[in-house]
CHARMM internal coordinates of N, CA and C (Angstrom, degrees):
IC EDIT
DIST 1 N 1 CA 1.4434
DIST 1 CA 1 C 1.5396
ANGL 1 N 1 CA 1 C 110.67
DIST 1 C 2 N 1.3479
ANGL 1 CA 1 C 2 N 115.83
DIHE 1 N 1 CA 1 C 2 N -38.87
DIST 2 N 2 CA 1.4735
ANGL 1 C 2 N 2 CA 118.95
DIHE 1 CA 1 C 2 N 2 CA -177.27
DIST 2 CA 2 C 1.5604
ANGL 2 N 2 CA 2 C 109.92
DIHE 1 C 2 N 2 CA 2 C -62.97
DIST 2 C 3 N 1.2984
ANGL 2 CA 2 C 3 N 116.53
DIHE 2 N 2 CA 2 C 3 N -44.41
DIST 3 N 3 CA 1.4603
ANGL 2 C 3 N 3 CA 121.04
DIHE 2 CA 2 C 3 N 3 CA -179.67
DIST 3 CA 3 C 1.5212
ANGL 3 N 3 CA 3 C 110.97
DIHE 2 C 3 N 3 CA 3 C -67.05
DIST 3 C 4 N 1.3025
ANGL 3 CA 3 C 4 N 118.56
DIHE 3 N 3 CA 3 C 4 N -40.05
DIST 4 N 4 CA 1.4763
ANGL 3 C 4 N 4 CA 123.87
DIHE 3 CA 3 C 4 N 4 CA 176.57
DIST 4 CA 4 C 1.5287
ANGL 4 N 4 CA 4 C 109.42
DIHE 3 C 4 N 4 CA 4 C -60.31
DIST 4 C 5 N 1.3193
ANGL 4 CA 4 C 5 N 118.06
DIHE 4 N 4 CA 4 C 5 N -48.48
DIST 5 N 5 CA 1.4622
ANGL 4 C 5 N 5 CA 122.63
DIHE 4 CA 4 C 5 N 5 CA -179.21
DIST 5 CA 5 C 1.5097
ANGL 5 N 5 CA 5 C 109.26
DIHE 4 C 5 N 5 CA 5 C -63.69
DIST 5 C 6 N 1.3175
ANGL 5 CA 5 C 6 N 116.79
DIHE 5 N 5 CA 5 C 6 N -39.53
DIST 6 N 6 CA 1.4769
ANGL 5 C 6 N 6 CA 120.56
DIHE 5 CA 5 C 6 N 6 CA -179.85
DIST 6 CA 6 C 1.5335
ANGL 6 N 6 CA 6 C 109.97
DIHE 5 C 6 N 6 CA 6 C -62.60
DIST 6 C 7 N 1.3360
ANGL 6 CA 6 C 7 N 116.83
DIHE 6 N 6 CA 6 C 7 N -44.44
DIST 7 N 7 CA 1.4869
ANGL 6 C 7 N 7 CA 120.28
DIHE 6 CA 6 C 7 N 7 CA -180.00
DIST 7 CA 7 C 1.5245
ANGL 7 N 7 CA 7 C 111.34
DIHE 6 C 7 N 7 CA 7 C -68.00
DIST 7 C 8 N 1.3180
ANGL 7 CA 7 C 8 N 116.35
DIHE 7 N 7 CA 7 C 8 N -35.12
DIST 8 N 8 CA 1.4992
ANGL 7 C 8 N 8 CA 118.38
DIHE 7 CA 7 C 8 N 8 CA 177.80
DIST 8 CA 8 C 1.5258
ANGL 8 N 8 CA 8 C 110.22
DIHE 7 C 8 N 8 CA 8 C -63.94
DIST 8 C 9 N 1.3300
ANGL 8 CA 8 C 9 N 117.74
DIHE 8 N 8 CA 8 C 9 N -39.02
DIST 9 N 9 CA 1.4579
ANGL 8 C 9 N 9 CA 120.88
DIHE 8 CA 8 C 9 N 9 CA 178.79
DIST 9 CA 9 C 1.4957
ANGL 9 N 9 CA 9 C 109.96
DIHE 8 C 9 N 9 CA 9 C -64.06
DIST 9 C 10 N 1.3410
ANGL 9 CA 9 C 10 N 118.17
DIHE 9 N 9 CA 9 C 10 N -28.58
DIST 10 N 10 CA 1.4619
ANGL 9 C 10 N 10 CA 122.83
DIHE 9 CA 9 C 10 N 10 CA -179.61
DIST 10 CA 10 C 1.5020
ANGL 10 N 10 CA 10 C 110.40
DIHE 9 C 10 N 10 CA 10 C -87.83
DIST 10 C 11 N 1.3505
ANGL 10 CA 10 C 11 N 117.27
DIHE 10 N 10 CA 10 C 11 N 7.26
DIST 11 N 11 CA 1.4342
ANGL 10 C 11 N 11 CA 124.45
DIHE 10 CA 10 C 11 N 11 CA 177.04
DIST 11 CA 11 C 1.5142
ANGL 11 N 11 CA 11 C 114.04
DIHE 10 C 11 N 11 CA 11 C 66.73
DIST 11 C 12 N 1.3175
ANGL 11 CA 11 C 12 N 115.00
DIHE 11 N 11 CA 11 C 12 N 28.21
DIST 12 N 12 CA 1.4977
ANGL 11 C 12 N 12 CA 121.04
DIHE 11 CA 11 C 12 N 12 CA 177.78
DIST 12 CA 12 C 1.4885
ANGL 12 N 12 CA 12 C 107.96
DIHE 11 C 12 N 12 CA 12 C -81.00
DIST 12 C 13 N 1.2946
ANGL 12 CA 12 C 13 N 116.80
DIHE 12 N 12 CA 12 C 13 N 134.95
DIST 13 N 13 CA 1.4924
ANGL 12 C 13 N 13 CA 122.05
DIHE 12 CA 12 C 13 N 13 CA -177.01
DIST 13 CA 13 C 1.4867
ANGL 13 N 13 CA 13 C 109.46
DIHE 12 C 13 N 13 CA 13 C -94.28
DIST 13 C 14 N 1.3181
ANGL 13 CA 13 C 14 N 117.38
DIHE 13 N 13 CA 13 C 14 N 76.75
DIST 14 N 14 CA 1.4274
ANGL 13 C 14 N 14 CA 123.15
DIHE 13 CA 13 C 14 N 14 CA 178.36
DIST 14 CA 14 C 1.5758
ANGL 14 N 14 CA 14 C 110.53
DIHE 13 C 14 N 14 CA 14 C -128.76
DIST 14 C 15 N 1.2987
ANGL 14 CA 14 C 15 N 114.35
DIHE 14 N 14 CA 14 C 15 N 148.62
DIST 15 N 15 CA 1.4703
ANGL 14 C 15 N 15 CA 117.96
DIHE 14 CA 14 C 15 N 15 CA 176.90
DIST 15 CA 15 C 1.5387
ANGL 15 N 15 CA 15 C 107.16
DIHE 14 C 15 N 15 CA 15 C -88.63
DIST 15 C 16 N 1.3248
ANGL 15 CA 15 C 16 N 113.31
DIHE 15 N 15 CA 15 C 16 N 161.69
DIST 16 N 16 CA 1.4483
ANGL 15 C 16 N 16 CA 120.87
DIHE 15 CA 15 C 16 N 16 CA 177.40
DIST 16 CA 16 C 1.5556
ANGL 16 N 16 CA 16 C 110.03
DIHE 15 C 16 N 16 CA 16 C -59.03
DIST 16 C 17 N 1.3191
ANGL 16 CA 16 C 17 N 117.94
DIHE 16 N 16 CA 16 C 17 N -39.95
DIST 17 N 17 CA 1.4467
ANGL 16 C 17 N 17 CA 121.02
DIHE 16 CA 16 C 17 N 17 CA -179.68
DIST 17 CA 17 C 1.5423
ANGL 17 N 17 CA 17 C 111.35
DIHE 16 C 17 N 17 CA 17 C -64.70
DIST 17 C 18 N 1.3314
ANGL 17 CA 17 C 18 N 116.36
DIHE 17 N 17 CA 17 C 18 N -37.09
DIST 18 N 18 CA 1.4888
ANGL 17 C 18 N 18 CA 120.12
DIHE 17 CA 17 C 18 N 18 CA 178.20
DIST 18 CA 18 C 1.5319
ANGL 18 N 18 CA 18 C 109.37
DIHE 17 C 18 N 18 CA 18 C -64.58
DIST 18 C 19 N 1.3003
ANGL 18 CA 18 C 19 N 117.02
DIHE 18 N 18 CA 18 C 19 N -45.13
DIST 19 N 19 CA 1.4599
ANGL 18 C 19 N 19 CA 120.62
DIHE 18 CA 18 C 19 N 19 CA 179.75
DIST 19 CA 19 C 1.5126
ANGL 19 N 19 CA 19 C 110.81
DIHE 18 C 19 N 19 CA 19 C -63.41
DIST 19 C 20 N 1.3443
ANGL 19 CA 19 C 20 N 117.30
DIHE 19 N 19 CA 19 C 20 N -45.19
DIST 20 N 20 CA 1.4356
ANGL 19 C 20 N 20 CA 121.02
DIHE 19 CA 19 C 20 N 20 CA -179.91
DIST 20 CA 20 C 1.5668
ANGL 20 N 20 CA 20 C 109.96
DIHE 19 C 20 N 20 CA 20 C -62.22
DIST 20 C 21 N 1.2965
ANGL 20 CA 20 C 21 N 117.72
DIHE 20 N 20 CA 20 C 21 N -43.98
DIST 21 N 21 CA 1.4536
ANGL 20 C 21 N 21 CA 121.55
DIHE 20 CA 20 C 21 N 21 CA 177.82
DIST 21 CA 21 C 1.5197
ANGL 21 N 21 CA 21 C 112.18
DIHE 20 C 21 N 21 CA 21 C -59.19
DIST 21 C 22 N 1.3224
ANGL 21 CA 21 C 22 N 115.50
DIHE 21 N 21 CA 21 C 22 N -44.89
DIST 22 N 22 CA 1.4561
ANGL 21 C 22 N 22 CA 122.32
DIHE 21 CA 21 C 22 N 22 CA 178.73
DIST 22 CA 22 C 1.5524
ANGL 22 N 22 CA 22 C 111.13
DIHE 21 C 22 N 22 CA 22 C -59.81
DIST 22 C 23 N 1.2996
ANGL 22 CA 22 C 23 N 116.38
DIHE 22 N 22 CA 22 C 23 N -44.17
DIST 23 N 23 CA 1.4637
ANGL 22 C 23 N 23 CA 120.13
DIHE 22 CA 22 C 23 N 23 CA -178.13
DIST 23 CA 23 C 1.5315
ANGL 23 N 23 CA 23 C 109.06
DIHE 22 C 23 N 23 CA 23 C -68.20
DIST 23 C 24 N 1.3226
ANGL 23 CA 23 C 24 N 117.46
DIHE 23 N 23 CA 23 C 24 N -42.64
DIST 24 N 24 CA 1.4619
ANGL 23 C 24 N 24 CA 120.21
DIHE 23 CA 23 C 24 N 24 CA 178.82
DIST 24 CA 24 C 1.5204
ANGL 24 N 24 CA 24 C 112.36
DIHE 23 C 24 N 24 CA 24 C -62.76
DIST 24 C 25 N 1.3264
ANGL 24 CA 24 C 25 N 118.96
DIHE 24 N 24 CA 24 C 25 N -38.29
DIST 25 N 25 CA 1.4504
ANGL 24 C 25 N 25 CA 124.82
DIHE 24 CA 24 C 25 N 25 CA 175.83
DIST 25 CA 25 C 1.5367
ANGL 25 N 25 CA 25 C 110.02
DIHE 24 C 25 N 25 CA 25 C -65.13
DIST 25 C 26 N 1.2991
ANGL 25 CA 25 C 26 N 116.43
DIHE 25 N 25 CA 25 C 26 N -43.96
DIST 26 N 26 CA 1.4823
ANGL 25 C 26 N 26 CA 120.35
DIHE 25 CA 25 C 26 N 26 CA 177.45
DIST 26 CA 26 C 1.5286
ANGL 26 N 26 CA 26 C 111.83
DIHE 25 C 26 N 26 CA 26 C -62.91
DIST 26 C 27 N 1.3395
ANGL 26 CA 26 C 27 N 116.29
DIHE 26 N 26 CA 26 C 27 N -44.16
DIST 27 N 27 CA 1.4399
ANGL 26 C 27 N 27 CA 120.42
DIHE 26 CA 26 C 27 N 27 CA 179.58
DIST 27 CA 27 C 1.5480
ANGL 27 N 27 CA 27 C 110.75
DIHE 26 C 27 N 27 CA 27 C -63.42
DIST 27 C 28 N 1.2911
ANGL 27 CA 27 C 28 N 117.31
DIHE 27 N 27 CA 27 C 28 N -42.43
DIST 28 N 28 CA 1.4772
ANGL 27 C 28 N 28 CA 122.65
DIHE 27 CA 27 C 28 N 28 CA 178.39
DIST 28 CA 28 C 1.5298
ANGL 28 N 28 CA 28 C 109.07
DIHE 27 C 28 N 28 CA 28 C -61.39
DIST 28 C 29 N 1.2778
ANGL 28 CA 28 C 29 N 116.56
DIHE 28 N 28 CA 28 C 29 N -45.88
DIST 29 N 29 CA 1.4694
ANGL 28 C 29 N 29 CA 120.14
DIHE 28 CA 28 C 29 N 29 CA 179.79
DIST 29 CA 29 C 1.5083
ANGL 29 N 29 CA 29 C 111.28
DIHE 28 C 29 N 29 CA 29 C -63.45
DIST 29 C 30 N 1.3260
ANGL 29 CA 29 C 30 N 116.99
DIHE 29 N 29 CA 29 C 30 N -44.19
DIST 30 N 30 CA 1.4632
ANGL 29 C 30 N 30 CA 121.90
DIHE 29 CA 29 C 30 N 30 CA 178.99
DIST 30 CA 30 C 1.5306
ANGL 30 N 30 CA 30 C 111.49
DIHE 29 C 30 N 30 CA 30 C -61.67
DIST 30 C 31 N 1.3157
ANGL 30 CA 30 C 31 N 116.59
DIHE 30 N 30 CA 30 C 31 N -40.14
DIST 31 N 31 CA 1.4392
ANGL 30 C 31 N 31 CA 121.89
DIHE 30 CA 30 C 31 N 31 CA -177.46
DIST 31 CA 31 C 1.5393
ANGL 31 N 31 CA 31 C 112.09
DIHE 30 C 31 N 31 CA 31 C -70.22
DIST 31 C 32 N 1.3537
ANGL 31 CA 31 C 32 N 115.17
DIHE 31 N 31 CA 31 C 32 N -35.41
DIST 32 N 32 CA 1.4716
ANGL 31 C 32 N 32 CA 120.03
DIHE 31 CA 31 C 32 N 32 CA -173.47
DIST 32 CA 32 C 1.5014
ANGL 32 N 32 CA 32 C 114.68
DIHE 31 C 32 N 32 CA 32 C -100.27
DIST 32 C 33 N 1.3428
ANGL 32 CA 32 C 33 N 118.52
DIHE 32 N 32 CA 32 C 33 N 3.32
DIST 33 N 33 CA 1.4561
ANGL 32 C 33 N 33 CA 117.94
DIHE 32 CA 32 C 33 N 33 CA 178.96
DIST 33 CA 33 C 1.5209
ANGL 33 N 33 CA 33 C 111.22
DIHE 32 C 33 N 33 CA 33 C -66.15
DIST 33 C 34 N 1.3469
ANGL 33 CA 33 C 34 N 114.18
DIHE 33 N 33 CA 33 C 34 N 150.49
DIST 34 N 34 CA 1.4789
ANGL 33 C 34 N 34 CA 120.03
DIHE 33 CA 33 C 34 N 34 CA -174.37
DIST 34 CA 34 C 1.5212
ANGL 34 N 34 CA 34 C 111.84
DIHE 33 C 34 N 34 CA 34 C -71.01
DIST 34 C 35 N 1.3271
ANGL 34 CA 34 C 35 N 117.34
DIHE 34 N 34 CA 34 C 35 N -41.98
DIST 35 N 35 CA 1.4404
ANGL 34 C 35 N 35 CA 122.06
DIHE 34 CA 34 C 35 N 35 CA -178.89
DIST 35 CA 35 C 1.5204
ANGL 35 N 35 CA 35 C 110.95
DIHE 34 C 35 N 35 CA 35 C -99.50
DIST 35 C 36 N 1.2813
ANGL 35 CA 35 C 36 N 115.35
DIHE 35 N 35 CA 35 C 36 N 124.02
DIST 36 N 36 CA 1.4729
ANGL 35 C 36 N 36 CA 122.90
DIHE 35 CA 35 C 36 N 36 CA 178.37
DIST 36 CA 36 C 1.5086
ANGL 36 N 36 CA 36 C 114.16
DIHE 35 C 36 N 36 CA 36 C 52.17
DIST 36 C 37 N 1.3467
ANGL 36 CA 36 C 37 N 116.53
DIHE 36 N 36 CA 36 C 37 N 58.74
DIST 37 N 37 CA 1.4840
ANGL 36 C 37 N 37 CA 118.60
DIHE 36 CA 36 C 37 N 37 CA 178.31
DIST 37 CA 37 C 1.5222
ANGL 37 N 37 CA 37 C 111.25
DIHE 36 C 37 N 37 CA 37 C -64.71
DIST 37 C 38 N 1.3199
ANGL 37 CA 37 C 38 N 114.85
DIHE 37 N 37 CA 37 C 38 N 149.74
DIST 38 N 38 CA 1.4590
ANGL 37 C 38 N 38 CA 121.77
DIHE 37 CA 37 C 38 N 38 CA -177.73
DIST 38 CA 38 C 1.5356
ANGL 38 N 38 CA 38 C 108.75
DIHE 37 C 38 N 38 CA 38 C -85.41
DIST 38 C 39 N 1.3390
ANGL 38 CA 38 C 39 N 115.45
DIHE 38 N 38 CA 38 C 39 N 92.86
DIST 39 N 39 CA 1.4451
ANGL 38 C 39 N 39 CA 120.78
DIHE 38 CA 38 C 39 N 39 CA -178.99
DIST 39 CA 39 C 1.5084
ANGL 39 N 39 CA 39 C 109.79
DIHE 38 C 39 N 39 CA 39 C -132.59
DIST 39 C 40 N 1.3264
ANGL 39 CA 39 C 40 N 116.25
DIHE 39 N 39 CA 39 C 40 N 149.40
DIST 40 N 40 CA 1.4626
ANGL 39 C 40 N 40 CA 120.54
DIHE 39 CA 39 C 40 N 40 CA 176.22
DIST 40 CA 40 C 1.5069
ANGL 40 N 40 CA 40 C 110.27
DIHE 39 C 40 N 40 CA 40 C -70.52
DIST 40 C 41 N 1.2882
ANGL 40 CA 40 C 41 N 115.45
DIHE 40 N 40 CA 40 C 41 N 140.84
DIST 41 N 41 CA 1.4662
ANGL 40 C 41 N 41 CA 120.42
DIHE 40 CA 40 C 41 N 41 CA 172.55
DIST 41 CA 41 C 1.5180
ANGL 41 N 41 CA 41 C 106.90
DIHE 40 C 41 N 41 CA 41 C -90.47
DIST 41 C 42 N 1.3835
ANGL 41 CA 41 C 42 N 113.64
DIHE 41 N 41 CA 41 C 42 N 166.99
DIST 42 N 42 CA 1.4887
ANGL 41 C 42 N 42 CA 116.26
DIHE 41 CA 41 C 42 N 42 CA -177.55
DIST 42 CA 42 C 1.5448
ANGL 42 N 42 CA 42 C 113.22
DIHE 41 C 42 N 42 CA 42 C -66.66
DIST 42 C 43 N 1.3560
ANGL 42 CA 42 C 43 N 115.23
DIHE 42 N 42 CA 42 C 43 N -21.26
DIST 43 N 43 CA 1.4626
ANGL 42 C 43 N 43 CA 117.03
DIHE 42 CA 42 C 43 N 43 CA -178.45
DIST 43 CA 43 C 1.5728
ANGL 43 N 43 CA 43 C 111.52
DIHE 42 C 43 N 43 CA 43 C -106.98
DIST 43 C 44 N 1.3074
ANGL 43 CA 43 C 44 N 116.61
DIHE 43 N 43 CA 43 C 44 N 11.44
DIST 44 N 44 CA 1.4512
ANGL 43 C 44 N 44 CA 118.37
DIHE 43 CA 43 C 44 N 44 CA 177.52
DIST 44 CA 44 C 1.5141
ANGL 44 N 44 CA 44 C 111.66
DIHE 43 C 44 N 44 CA 44 C -79.38
DIST 44 C 45 N 1.3294
ANGL 44 CA 44 C 45 N 115.63
DIHE 44 N 44 CA 44 C 45 N 162.94
DIST 45 N 45 CA 1.4628
ANGL 44 C 45 N 45 CA 121.09
DIHE 44 CA 44 C 45 N 45 CA 178.04
DIST 45 CA 45 C 1.5155
ANGL 45 N 45 CA 45 C 109.03
DIHE 44 C 45 N 45 CA 45 C -124.79
DIST 45 C 46 N 1.3134
ANGL 45 CA 45 C 46 N 115.73
DIHE 45 N 45 CA 45 C 46 N 137.37
DIST 46 N 46 CA 1.4473
ANGL 45 C 46 N 46 CA 122.69
DIHE 45 CA 45 C 46 N 46 CA 176.86
DIST 46 CA 46 C 1.5170
ANGL 46 N 46 CA 46 C 108.01
DIHE 45 C 46 N 46 CA 46 C -94.97
DIST 46 C 47 N 1.3040
ANGL 46 CA 46 C 47 N 115.73
DIHE 46 N 46 CA 46 C 47 N 124.75
DIST 47 N 47 CA 1.4740
ANGL 46 C 47 N 47 CA 121.01
DIHE 46 CA 46 C 47 N 47 CA 179.69
DIST 47 CA 47 C 1.5075
ANGL 47 N 47 CA 47 C 108.70
DIHE 46 C 47 N 47 CA 47 C -117.86
DIST 47 C 48 N 1.3093
ANGL 47 CA 47 C 48 N 116.90
DIHE 47 N 47 CA 47 C 48 N 119.65
DIST 48 N 48 CA 1.4598
ANGL 47 C 48 N 48 CA 122.38
DIHE 47 CA 47 C 48 N 48 CA 177.57
DIST 48 CA 48 C 1.5623
ANGL 48 N 48 CA 48 C 108.32
DIHE 47 C 48 N 48 CA 48 C -81.39
DIST 48 C 49 N 1.3216
ANGL 48 CA 48 C 49 N 114.42
DIHE 48 N 48 CA 48 C 49 N 110.92
DIST 49 N 49 CA 1.4609
ANGL 48 C 49 N 49 CA 118.52
DIHE 48 CA 48 C 49 N 49 CA -176.07
DIST 49 CA 49 C 1.5575
ANGL 49 N 49 CA 49 C 111.21
DIHE 48 C 49 N 49 CA 49 C -105.55
DIST 49 C 50 N 1.3088
ANGL 49 CA 49 C 50 N 116.13
DIHE 49 N 49 CA 49 C 50 N 13.99
DIST 50 N 50 CA 1.4635
ANGL 49 C 50 N 50 CA 121.59
DIHE 49 CA 49 C 50 N 50 CA -172.45
DIST 50 CA 50 C 1.5271
ANGL 50 N 50 CA 50 C 112.06
DIHE 49 C 50 N 50 CA 50 C -54.55
DIST 50 C 51 N 1.3038
ANGL 50 CA 50 C 51 N 119.63
DIHE 50 N 50 CA 50 C 51 N -44.32
DIST 51 N 51 CA 1.4664
ANGL 50 C 51 N 51 CA 122.72
DIHE 50 CA 50 C 51 N 51 CA -178.01
DIST 51 CA 51 C 1.4804
ANGL 51 N 51 CA 51 C 114.76
DIHE 50 C 51 N 51 CA 51 C -107.65
DIST 51 C 52 N 1.3431
ANGL 51 CA 51 C 52 N 116.71
DIHE 51 N 51 CA 51 C 52 N 20.29
DIST 52 N 52 CA 1.4862
ANGL 51 C 52 N 52 CA 121.18
DIHE 51 CA 51 C 52 N 52 CA -179.55
DIST 52 CA 52 C 1.5193
ANGL 52 N 52 CA 52 C 111.70
DIHE 51 C 52 N 52 CA 52 C -104.79
DIST 52 C 53 N 1.3467
ANGL 52 CA 52 C 53 N 113.47
DIHE 52 N 52 CA 52 C 53 N 142.35
DIST 53 N 53 CA 1.4514
ANGL 52 C 53 N 53 CA 117.60
DIHE 52 CA 52 C 53 N 53 CA 171.21
DIST 53 CA 53 C 1.5435
ANGL 53 N 53 CA 53 C 107.99
DIHE 52 C 53 N 53 CA 53 C -75.11
DIST 53 C 54 N 1.3208
ANGL 53 CA 53 C 54 N 118.10
DIHE 53 N 53 CA 53 C 54 N 171.30
DIST 54 N 54 CA 1.4530
ANGL 53 C 54 N 54 CA 121.17
DIHE 53 CA 53 C 54 N 54 CA 177.16
DIST 54 CA 54 C 1.5229
ANGL 54 N 54 CA 54 C 109.80
DIHE 53 C 54 N 54 CA 54 C -58.69
DIST 54 C 55 N 1.3051
ANGL 54 CA 54 C 55 N 117.30
DIHE 54 N 54 CA 54 C 55 N -43.57
DIST 55 N 55 CA 1.4724
ANGL 54 C 55 N 55 CA 120.86
DIHE 54 CA 54 C 55 N 55 CA -179.21
DIST 55 CA 55 C 1.5534
ANGL 55 N 55 CA 55 C 110.93
DIHE 54 C 55 N 55 CA 55 C -65.23
DIST 55 C 56 N 1.3127
ANGL 55 CA 55 C 56 N 116.86
DIHE 55 N 55 CA 55 C 56 N -44.40
DIST 56 N 56 CA 1.4457
ANGL 55 C 56 N 56 CA 120.41
DIHE 55 CA 55 C 56 N 56 CA 179.28
DIST 56 CA 56 C 1.5185
ANGL 56 N 56 CA 56 C 110.90
DIHE 55 C 56 N 56 CA 56 C -62.15
DIST 56 C 57 N 1.3254
ANGL 56 CA 56 C 57 N 116.81
DIHE 56 N 56 CA 56 C 57 N -40.77
DIST 57 N 57 CA 1.4580
ANGL 56 C 57 N 57 CA 121.27
DIHE 56 CA 56 C 57 N 57 CA 177.02
DIST 57 CA 57 C 1.5314
ANGL 57 N 57 CA 57 C 110.65
DIHE 56 C 57 N 57 CA 57 C -62.17
DIST 57 C 58 N 1.3186
ANGL 57 CA 57 C 58 N 116.66
DIHE 57 N 57 CA 57 C 58 N -47.07
DIST 58 N 58 CA 1.4452
ANGL 57 C 58 N 58 CA 121.32
DIHE 57 CA 57 C 58 N 58 CA 177.37
DIST 58 CA 58 C 1.5422
ANGL 58 N 58 CA 58 C 111.28
DIHE 57 C 58 N 58 CA 58 C -55.51
DIST 58 C 59 N 1.3430
ANGL 58 CA 58 C 59 N 115.03
DIHE 58 N 58 CA 58 C 59 N -49.17
DIST 59 N 59 CA 1.4504
ANGL 58 C 59 N 59 CA 118.99
DIHE 58 CA 58 C 59 N 59 CA -177.47
DIST 59 CA 59 C 1.5244
ANGL 59 N 59 CA 59 C 113.80
DIHE 58 C 59 N 59 CA 59 C -65.15
DIST 59 C 60 N 1.3282
ANGL 59 CA 59 C 60 N 115.31
DIHE 59 N 59 CA 59 C 60 N -34.00
DIST 60 N 60 CA 1.4740
ANGL 59 C 60 N 60 CA 120.06
DIHE 59 CA 59 C 60 N 60 CA 175.90
DIST 60 CA 60 C 1.5400
ANGL 60 N 60 CA 60 C 110.13
DIHE 59 C 60 N 60 CA 60 C -64.86
DIST 60 C 61 N 1.2984
ANGL 60 CA 60 C 61 N 118.18
DIHE 60 N 60 CA 60 C 61 N -46.07
DIST 61 N 61 CA 1.4289
ANGL 60 C 61 N 61 CA 122.81
DIHE 60 CA 60 C 61 N 61 CA -179.82
DIST 61 CA 61 C 1.5020
ANGL 61 N 61 CA 61 C 109.92
DIHE 60 C 61 N 61 CA 61 C -66.87
DIST 61 C 62 N 1.3295
ANGL 61 CA 61 C 62 N 118.25
DIHE 61 N 61 CA 61 C 62 N -41.27
DIST 62 N 62 CA 1.4771
ANGL 61 C 62 N 62 CA 122.52
DIHE 61 CA 61 C 62 N 62 CA 178.66
DIST 62 CA 62 C 1.5409
ANGL 62 N 62 CA 62 C 111.02
DIHE 61 C 62 N 62 CA 62 C -60.59
DIST 62 C 63 N 1.3246
ANGL 62 CA 62 C 63 N 115.47
DIHE 62 N 62 CA 62 C 63 N -40.28
DIST 63 N 63 CA 1.4676
ANGL 62 C 63 N 63 CA 120.57
DIHE 62 CA 62 C 63 N 63 CA 179.83
DIST 63 CA 63 C 1.5432
ANGL 63 N 63 CA 63 C 110.26
DIHE 62 C 63 N 63 CA 63 C -63.97
DIST 63 C 64 N 1.3250
ANGL 63 CA 63 C 64 N 116.42
DIHE 63 N 63 CA 63 C 64 N -39.70
DIST 64 N 64 CA 1.4533
ANGL 63 C 64 N 64 CA 120.79
DIHE 63 CA 63 C 64 N 64 CA 177.54
DIST 64 CA 64 C 1.5184
ANGL 64 N 64 CA 64 C 110.87
DIHE 63 C 64 N 64 CA 64 C -63.60
DIST 64 C 65 N 1.3191
ANGL 64 CA 64 C 65 N 115.96
DIHE 64 N 64 CA 64 C 65 N -46.98
DIST 65 N 65 CA 1.4586
ANGL 64 C 65 N 65 CA 121.55
DIHE 64 CA 64 C 65 N 65 CA 179.66
DIST 65 CA 65 C 1.5210
ANGL 65 N 65 CA 65 C 110.54
DIHE 64 C 65 N 65 CA 65 C -61.82
DIST 65 C 66 N 1.3164
ANGL 65 CA 65 C 66 N 116.64
DIHE 65 N 65 CA 65 C 66 N -48.44
DIST 66 N 66 CA 1.4685
ANGL 65 C 66 N 66 CA 120.97
DIHE 65 CA 65 C 66 N 66 CA 178.47
DIST 66 CA 66 C 1.5236
ANGL 66 N 66 CA 66 C 112.57
DIHE 65 C 66 N 66 CA 66 C -55.32
DIST 66 C 67 N 1.3321
ANGL 66 CA 66 C 67 N 115.07
DIHE 66 N 66 CA 66 C 67 N -41.95
DIST 67 N 67 CA 1.4577
ANGL 66 C 67 N 67 CA 117.62
DIHE 66 CA 66 C 67 N 67 CA 178.00
DIST 67 CA 67 C 1.5360
ANGL 67 N 67 CA 67 C 112.77
DIHE 66 C 67 N 67 CA 67 C -64.46
DIST 67 C 68 N 1.3336
ANGL 67 CA 67 C 68 N 114.64
DIHE 67 N 67 CA 67 C 68 N -38.59
DIST 68 N 68 CA 1.4844
ANGL 67 C 68 N 68 CA 119.95
DIHE 67 CA 67 C 68 N 68 CA -179.21
DIST 68 CA 68 C 1.5196
ANGL 68 N 68 CA 68 C 110.68
DIHE 67 C 68 N 68 CA 68 C -66.43
DIST 68 C 69 N 1.3484
ANGL 68 CA 68 C 69 N 118.46
DIHE 68 N 68 CA 68 C 69 N -35.57
DIST 69 N 69 CA 1.4444
ANGL 68 C 69 N 69 CA 119.90
DIHE 68 CA 68 C 69 N 69 CA -178.60
DIST 69 CA 69 C 1.5538
ANGL 69 N 69 CA 69 C 112.05
DIHE 68 C 69 N 69 CA 69 C -99.19
DIST 69 C 70 N 1.2978
ANGL 69 CA 69 C 70 N 115.31
DIHE 69 N 69 CA 69 C 70 N 7.54
DIST 70 N 70 CA 1.4247
ANGL 69 C 70 N 70 CA 123.08
DIHE 69 CA 69 C 70 N 70 CA 176.56
DIST 70 CA 70 C 1.5377
ANGL 70 N 70 CA 70 C 116.95
DIHE 69 C 70 N 70 CA 70 C 57.74
DIST 70 C 71 N 1.3309
ANGL 70 CA 70 C 71 N 113.50
DIHE 70 N 70 CA 70 C 71 N 52.18
DIST 71 N 71 CA 1.4665
ANGL 70 C 71 N 71 CA 118.19
DIHE 70 CA 70 C 71 N 71 CA 177.38
DIST 71 CA 71 C 1.5128
ANGL 71 N 71 CA 71 C 108.07
DIHE 70 C 71 N 71 CA 71 C -91.35
END
COOR INIT
IC SEED 1 N 1 CA 1 C
IC BUILD
């Protein structure tokens, strides 16, 4: 939805389904590329930023890092 709204603001004439299909194709390509595929490592963390502002996202990540390094 974020990417679709961003493209609408830029006056791009795309449907939501077209944007979703494009993102899914890009993700599939990134995941399956031979060199440096985009895959989660066993120690990675998935953070859902769907409803977070940039600042809230930053603070959430900072809190995780601070906990890891015991600040």
